[in-house]
C-alpha angles and dihedrals in degrees: 000000000000089000096044130097087225115117133200119236118201125237116285091026112144110238119201123182112241102191136044106353093031120196102028105144140198138165111230116243090195137006116296138189114233140173138198095302091080141025128227120218131194127182123252122232111296093028122097112231093218092048090050088055093056094039089057090045090054087053096050093117088056088052090054093046092060096047118105137182142118100226103019128017109247136186126194133204087263091059089073091061091074096048114098126198132184113253116196126171115307087248090057091045090055094048090049091045093048093054096046092037089054090054093047093050092053092048088050092049092052091050091050091050091049091053091049092049093050090048090052091048092048089050092053092048091049091047093050105034108022106029098028091215096166092051090050089049090055093047092050093042095243131140119253125196100247130109111265092246093056093040088055092064092063117084123227095230139068124212135194118261139162087274096045129257113003132170114277112264092026121111143215116225144143120284091252090063095064105020137053111226130200118187113208124242123198118237122221111289090239088069094061118098143158093221096091089252107152129343129340106267123215115186102179153304094330088070094054123112132176094294108341132040123253112248112235107148146010132223124211096194105046119188101188126024135208119198127221113291094013110143111247114214125187113233100182131053104002105023118210105024110142142216137150128241113245095192140008104291148164115256125204130213094279091064138061127193120220134184132171113248090243087060089245104156097182093049090050094049095052092040089058092047086054090054092060092107092052090049092052091063087066095051094091097038100093123084090245106355131032116256143168124210129212095260093054092041093050090044096060113124112239137174108248113206118195114280090247089060090050090050092048090054093048092053089057106033094034087071088059092049096047087054090052088052092051095045089048091051090051090049090056092049092047092049092052089049093046091048093047093048089045093060094043096044091049089053099051 
């Protein structure tokens, strides 16, 4: 470390990326090492650090305007000399920082809650459909923390299959036997618009967020449709990234929509997460980019539990996913409020 160019930034330092995706910003929650790919800023006396963060965030377009580079966009220390920010009294700065910071804290709390809920749902899916914990509990005569009506759905025996041991009465089949699959198709570019004319359009992985894609463009002549709560799987570069449709939408050739034949959205989503290792095999299949076609996608081997088991999972985990959906909608609303206030407060 003593012989390295890496430096240590203290807690609460504002970090701004200096190359590539110029202008991405964060305030450190703990000390961090950094190098020449980013800059660390701390406020001078008379300037509130949190206010400085939001003031720079409001000036992000100006940061982009002073970047340069033929391969990667870049900013230098001198780039910051041309960026102006409003500087009211320290008391006013602190009031602005408190308002915007409270909104940011709530946004971050919702995001953390969503990650926790998804982790819990993934753990339940793994326990039921990968590790078969309730089945082993029955075999070994142990108690398992499930309602008796759900526990009764699990057998007390495992049998051999093409995919190894599975619960008795369950099957192994191709994905098309248990799921409906719609491969995306890109409409003509002339049908894209930002005027809310038509359906939201998602082309591929670049649109994906934590759970739901970011709405960037609409399409007024959709070719392929995904329905609300369909699982959206990227089928081109990279293969297997996953989101969920939050509304009826148009999907381009980089996306496929999947739904279990029972209509169970949560079971579909966590099943697709489980297939990640299979999707990775297709990452190097394309001539330049990885891809998976409909035939290979539908032909993936999957374990098929009885529909009653799928519905029981949906009743439990669907509550988690509904909470994630509600929290995500609240995040969208809070971000809009924060960004509107950011503009207004920085302009007096």
